[in-house]
Every structure is written in structure tokens, then in C-alpha cells.
N, C-alpha and C positions, 0 to 999 in steps of 0.2 A: 698741447696747444688747444685742441678742440674742446677739452673739458672746461678750460678756463676762459675761452673766447666769448666775448659778448655776442648777443644774438645778431646784431647788425653785421659784425665781422663774419660770423658763420654764414649769414645770408649771402654775403659777397663771395665767400669761398665756394658755397654751393652753386651759385650762379655761374661762376667761372668754370668750375669742374664739370657741371652738367652741360654747359654750352659746348665745351670741348668734346665731351662724349657724344653729344648730339651731332656735332660736325663729323665725327668719325663714322657714326651710324649712317649719316646721309651719304658720305663718300662710298661706304660699302654698299649701300642700297643702289647707288648709281652704277657701281662696278657690276652689279648683278642685274642691270637693266631696268631698275625702278627709278621713278622720279619722286622727289621729295619737296616739301615746302614747309619751312619753319614758320610757325605762327606765334607771335609774341603778344598780340592784342586779343586777350580773352579775359573773362571774369575770374581772376585768380582766387577770389574769395569764395567762389561756388564750385571750384574743381574738387575739393575734398568731399563735399556732399555728393557730387555727381558720380565720383568713382569710389565712394565709400572708403576713403583713406584718412589717416590720422593727420588732421590739419596742424597739430602741434609738432609733429615729427617731420613732415614733408613740406617742402616749399615748391610750389609750381613755378617752373621757369619758362618753359615753352612747350608747344604742341608741335609734333612733326606729322604732317600728312604724308602718306606713302601710297603710291599707286603707279599705274602706267598711263602715260599721256594718250589722250584720244587723238590729238593732232600734233604734228611736229611743232616745236617752238619756232617763233619768229627769229630770224637772224638778228644779231646785234653787232654793233660796230665797237671795237675797242681801239683806243688810240695806241700807237706804237709806244713801247717802253721808252724809247729815246725822246719822245715828245713830252712825256710827263715826269721823267726822272732826270736828275743831274748828279753825277758822281764827282766828288771833289777830292 
């Protein structure tokens, strides 16, 4: 499939697969006491030059910042599941 797939389809596959890998990386980092932040807004056309990678081979999808929080996060309120879901 990959050998005959058009570039647009391969970009979609790459974005899905790498996003799932990034999610797992972020969950593992959190389990080890690190905080992460996915960054999707960046100059993707400049990434290859900045990191000296092959722009024809690699597609930049996202950047993940990793570190330890200086201050605890603010509490957030989540609606109860029963309020936002309905099982039929």
C-alpha cells in the first residue's frame, strides 16, 4: 500500500500514526512525572532546515515540549459524564 499510495494519502497516514505515537509518549512522560505540551502551530516549512533533516522524506506533524512545571496547574471543572452523554 505504501509504495503505491499518493503523497496526500501518505501524509494523512503519517499524521495519524505520528499523532498516536506522540500521545503515547506524552502519557509515558506524565507517568514519569513530566509535563508535556503538544505544539501544532509552527513553521513546518522551516523544520527540515532547522534540524538538518530530509524534507522530502519526513513530514513535520507536531512538536512536543517536555519538562517539569514550575507551578501547579490551575484546577479545571469537568462536567459529569451524565450531563454530556446519553446512552440509547
